[in-house]
N, C-alpha and C positions, 0 to 999 in steps of 0.2 A: 597422447595415448596413455592414459593413466594406468600405472602399474606395469607397464611394459618392461621396465628395467628389472623387475623381479621375476620375469619369465625366463626359465632356463630351457634352452633348446639344444638337444643333443642329437647328432646324426650318427648312425652306424654305417661304416663303409661296408659295402658288399658288392655283389655282382650287379651290373647294369641290367635294366629291364630289356627283355627281348622285344623286337619291333611289334609283334602282334599283342603282347602284353600291354605295351604303350597304347596301342590303338584301342584296346578294350577299356582303358581308363578314360578315354575322351569321347568315344563314339556312343551314341544312344542305341537302344535295341533296334530301332527302325533302320539303322545303318548296318545291321549285322551282315548284310549281303557283301560287305566289303572285307569280311573276315573269312578264313577257312571254315568249313562246316562245323568242325569240332569246337572252334572258338565261338562261332555264332550261336551254337546251341547253349553255351554257358551263359550268354546274356539274354536268351529268349525263352528257354525252357523253364516252366514253372517249378520243376523239380531240381533245378540247378542249385548247387551249394552256394553260389554267389549271387543268386537272383535278387537278394535284398539290396544289392548295390545299384540295381537298375529299376527304380520305382516307376510305376505307371500313373500314380496319383500324385500330381504336384501342380502348383500354379506358377505362373511367370510373374515376378514382381517387376512391374514397369514404372514404378514410382519415379517421376522425373525423366522418363524416357519417352521418345516419340514413337518407336517401333518395338514390337514384341522381341525381335532378335537382339535388341540392346539390353533387355532385362536379364534377370538371372532366375534360376529355378529354385523354388522353395517347396520343401516337402510339407505335406499336411500332417 
């Protein structure tokens, strides 16, 4: 991996994520029912301040994969 030795990664210690915050980072909007209503609204409401993190227009890159679930999402 060319140039990797020049990359400087720094982590800042802080508070751990809360369980529902962690779920919001991995669940898609269609799974919002698994969250409390206030959290679900953050990932489904078009007026949410964080709605940009939950795109609806994307494709699944299945290059070299047999099934769609093996691919990864790529934003347009």
